[in-house]
N, C-alpha and C positions, 0 to 999 in steps of 0.2 A: 503496379498500382501507382498512379500519379497523384501528387498533391501540389498545392501552391501555398506559399507563405508570403504574406504581406505585412509590412510594418507601417502602421498609420503615423501621421505626423506627430501625434502625442505619445507614441511609443507602444501603443497597444499592438500585440501580435495577433494576426489572424491566420488560421490554418484552414484551408478549404480542400475537401476531397470529393469531387464529383464522382458519383457511382451510376453509370449509365443504366437505365431501365430498372433501378431499384425504386420500389414504390414508396419508401419511407425517407425521412430526413431526421437527423439528430442535430440539435443546437446546444452548445455548452459554453459556459463562461467559467474560467478558472481564475482563482486568486492564488498566486504562488506564495501561499502562506499556510501555516498550520501550527501544530503543537510545538515544533522546534523554534517558533518565533515568540513564544510566551515566556514571561517571567514566572517565577514560582507562585507569586500572588495571583497571576492571571490564569493558572492552569485550568484548561477546559474552555476558555473564552472563545477560541476559534470554532470549536464544535458547537457551543451554545449559540454563537452568532449565526452559524449555518441553520440551526433550527429556527431561530427567530426571523430569518429572512422570509419564511413562509407564513408569517403571522399578520401581514397586511402592509399595503403601500397606500399612498394618497389615491391612486387610481383604483386600487383593489383593496378596500379598507378592512378586510377580514380574511382569516384562513380559508373560510368556505368560498369566498369570492374567487380566490386563487385556484383552489382545487376544483370547484365546479366548472370554471372556464376551461381548464385542461381536460377534465373528465368528459365534458360535453363534446370534445372532438376525438375522444378515444385515445388520448395521449398517455404515454408512459413518462413518468418524471420522478426525479429524486435529487438528492444532493448527498455529498459525503465529505468528511474531513479526515485528513491523515496528518502525518508528521510535517510534510512540506507542501501540502496543497489542499485547496478547498474547491470543490466542483459543484456546479449547479447545471442540470441538464434536463432536456425534454426530447421525446421522440414521438413522431406522429406521421400520418400520411403526408407526402410531399406537398400536397395542396394546402396544408395548414402551416407551412413554414413561417410565414410572417407572424402568425398568432403565437406559436411557441416561442419564437425569438422575442416577441414583445413581452410576454409574461416573464420569461427567465431574466431578461435584462431589467425589467421593472423591479423584481425582487432583489437583484444584485445591486442596483443603483439607488432605489427609492424606498427601501423598507423603513418603516417608522417606529417599530419596536414599542407597541403599546404596553404600558405598565401592567395592566391586568393580564395581558397575554404572557408577559415575562414571568409573572408569578405562577401561572399555570404551567408554563413550559419548564420551569425549574423542577416542578414535581415530576414531569416526564423524564427529564435528564437524570434526576436523582434515582428514579426507578431503573433507568438504563444502567447506572453505576452499580446498583444492587444486583441487577441481572448478570452483569459481567463478573461481579465478585462471587456470585453463587455458582457460576459455571467454572469448574476446575480447569477445563481446557483453555478458557480465556484467561483465567487467573494465573496460570503458569507462565503465560507470555509476560504479564505484568511483573511477576516475581523475577523473571530473567532480566528484563530491561532495567528494573530497579537495581538489581545486583550489579549488572555490568556497567551501568552508566550513572551511578549515584552522584547527585550533585549537579546534573545537567538536565536540560529539558527532555532528552531522550529517555530519562528514567521515569518520567511521569506519563500516565495513561492519557490518550487523546481526549477522553471524556472528562478528564480532570478529577477532582476530589469533591466530596459533598460540601466541605467547608468553603472551597474556592468558588464553586458554582453558586452556592447559596449567597455569596457575598457580591456577585456581579450586579452592578447598578446600570440603569439605562445610560447614564452619562459615560460610564466606562465602556459600555458596548458600542456606543456611537463613536467614541474616541478611538477605540481599537479598529473599528471598520474604516474610519477615515484615515487611520495611519497605515492601513494595509491594502485596501482595495483601490490602488492607484493605477493609472494608465500603464505605466512601465511594468507593473506587476500583474497585468491582466492578459490572459490568452482567450481569444474567442475561437471556437472550433465548430466547423459545420461539415457534415458528411451525409451523402444521400443522393437521391435521384433528381438533382437540380443542376442547372448550368453554373459554372464558376461565376459568371457575371451577376446572376441573380443572388447567389450567396454573398458575394462581395458587396453588392449594393446595400443589402440589409445590415451586414456586419459593420460596414463603414459608418452607417448612420448611428448605430448603437455605440461603436467604439469611440467615436468623436465626442460623445457625451461624458466620457470618463475623465476626471481631473488628473492632471500631471502632478508629480511631486515625489519627494523621497518617502520611502516606506521603511518600517523597522526591519533591520537585517536579522537574519537567522543567527541565533546564539550558537557558538561553537561547541560541538560535542567532542571531547577528547577521550581517547581510550586510556585507561589507567594501565600501568605496568603490573603484570603478574609475575610471580616466581614459580607458579605451578597451577594445576587445575584447581578450580574453586567450586564449592557446592552451596546452593541455597535451597533450603527446604521450607515449605509452608505446610504445616500440619493441618489436615482437614479430614474429617471422617467421610470418606468416599469409598465406594466399592472398588473403584479403579484408581490407580496412581497415574498421573499425567506428567510426562517428563520432556524436557528439551535439553539437548546438548548443543552448545553454540561455541563457535570460535570467532574471535575478533579477526576481521579480514581487511578489506580496503574499500575505498569509496567508488562511486559509479563512474568516475572519470578514469579509473585505472584501466590499462590495456588488457588486463586479464579478466575483466568482468564477464565477457562472453564465455570464456573457458570455465569460469566458476559456475555459470549457469548450466553448462554442459555436464559438469560433475554432478550437480543436483539432479539432472535428468538421468544420469547413469544410476544413481542411487534410488531414485523413486520417480520413474515415469513409465507407466504401464504395469500390468500385472506380472510381467516377466522381469521387472527391475530387481536390482540386487537386494534392496531392503524389504520389498514386498515378499520376494521369494524366501529370504532368510527368516524374517520375523513372523510373517503371517502364514506362509505355506509350510515351512519346515518346523517352526517352533510353536505355531498356534498361539502367539503371545497376546494378541489383541486385534481389534478391528482396524484401526487406522495407523498409518505411518506416513510421514511427509519429510521432504528435504527441500531446502531453498537457499539461495544466496540473496541477501537483502542489502543492497548498497544504497547509501545516501550521499549527501553532498560532501561530508568530510569524515565519514566513518562507514563501517559496514560489518556485517556478520554473516556467517554461514551456520545454519542450524538444521538439526534433525529432531523431529518430535514424534512421540507415539504415546499410546496408553497401554497399560498392562496391569495385572494384579499386583498389589503392593509387595508381595513376597518375591516377585520375579524381577524387580527393578534392577538390581545389581547384575543379574544374569543377562538382561536385555541390554544394559549399558555395555557390557563386555562384548556382546554380539555385534552391536553397532560399531564399536571401536575396531573390532576385527575387520569389518568391511571397509572402514576408513583406511586401515593399515594396508589392506590389499591394493587400494587405489594408489597409495604412495609407493608401493614396492613392486607391483606387477603391472606391466603394460596392458591396457584394455585391448582385448582381441578385436580384430578387424570387423568381424561379423556383429559383435555387440555394439561397437562404435557406429557402424552403418545403421543398425537398427534404431539407436537412440537419435541419430541425426534425422532419420526418416520420421520418427515420432514427432520431433520438434517441427520439422517442415510441415507435416500434415496438421499438427495442432495449430500452427500459424495460419494455415489456409482456412481451416474450419472455424478459427476464431475471428475471421474477418468476413464472415458471410452477411452480417447485418450492419446497418449504418451506425448504431451506437458503439459496436465493437471497433469499427474502423475509425470513428471519431476518437475513441479513447486511445487506440494504438498510436496514432499520429500526435495527438495533443499531449499525451503523457510524456513523450520524448521531448517535445518542445518545452514543456514546463520544467522537466528535470534537468535537461542538458543543453537546451537551446540548439539542438542539433538533431535532425531527423533522418533516420535510415528507412528506406522503403522495405517492404517485405522481401523483395528480391535481393536487396543488399544484405539483409539480415540472414536470409537463406545461404548466401555465399559465404558469410562469416562462419556459420554453423558447419557448412560442408568442409571448410578448411581446417577445422580443429583436428589435431592428430593425437595419437596415443601418448607421444612425448609431451605434448601440451598438457594433457590431463595429469600425467605424473608430476610434471614440474609445478603446476599450480596446486595440486593436492599437497605436495611437500611444503609449499609456501603457506597454505592456509592451516593445515591440520598439525598444530604444534601443541605440546603439553602446556606451555606457558601462556597460551591464549585461549584455553578451553574452560568452559563453564557449564555446569549442570544445574538446572532448576527442576524441582519436583514439587507437585502438589498432591497430597494424599496422606493416609494414616501411617506415615513413617515415624519411628521413634528415635532413631539415631542415624548418623551418617558415616560412621567409621567404615562400615563395609562398602558403602558407596565410594568413599574416598580411595579405598584400595582398588576398586574396579576402574576408577577414572584415570587410567594411564594408557597413553598411546605407546605401543611398542615400535621402536624404530626399525 
């Protein structure tokens, strides 16, 4: 699958992926900023800004004007904010390309942030904060990040806190937008059933409107030094306890990042994966289990998460760590490695069937690394991972003195958990 990258004279990066015979097109604008770029007093402002960009521009003076215009052409559209990026996108029939590009660029560049809409939207975001706090599966993520990265932006939830969101003023919102949404910090991405020439013509017209200038840099997140495993428990009266075991790892520029992703797939990719088989099929411990490597610009972590009855938490922790120890000490057999590689290859192909997925695949790489690998190049990397690679990187990641456990549930003490939280060499 081919793509083209253009850098405009003002520094805006444009990623174009023509998809012959695809009936749809997706247009997106990324600001390379998010929660990791906020001070403690600004917590949640990136996310609130994303919400407010849908509340009106000079050309489209109300939220309904924006939504009605996109709904009238049957478009799908949304936005999201994360630690290092904010994305605004729309997808529609290819014949509506200019329309969705005009709407998305208008809210990115020209939102006016009416005071009355800010007041109402604060109520919406405060409700979102309550929703996440009420959801133990989401809450355990926050507890883990707060424990592992205390004192840095990574410790704060993307949605912010009630007090910081409530304190956002219109002047602060405008100042933050103007300090972050700069040309050099913007990526425009288009994928779908159009020619590269048509995509570029529209993207250039939009991109040239974005002002150049310095933007606020990401605040550094430093891993603290541990002397052994650490436990963070948030007591909550729930029927199920939700837990995450996480290890401090490495950033996304590390050479082992693809192997770490391979380890995650061995542990939890498909119903024959190690953790699914052990926890769900053999132990009947609970409904969900997941594993992933999450690398960022200057830090990363590998985590395993699951839910179980409160009385079984220590038992489940021991079982997970036994599977981790196997990865460190026993070479993955050839048939299992081939199976996982095929799952990843197939998942990649199935995940690139639509224009929005293709746009995100290429644009996310540009936003995060300023380097793009094609699906074919990615497949080649995955196919080259060996059992020795898996063992080497497993030993690198899974250490006692980088391990953390977060639990949300009706647990009364953690002495038993601390005993369980030991990796055998």
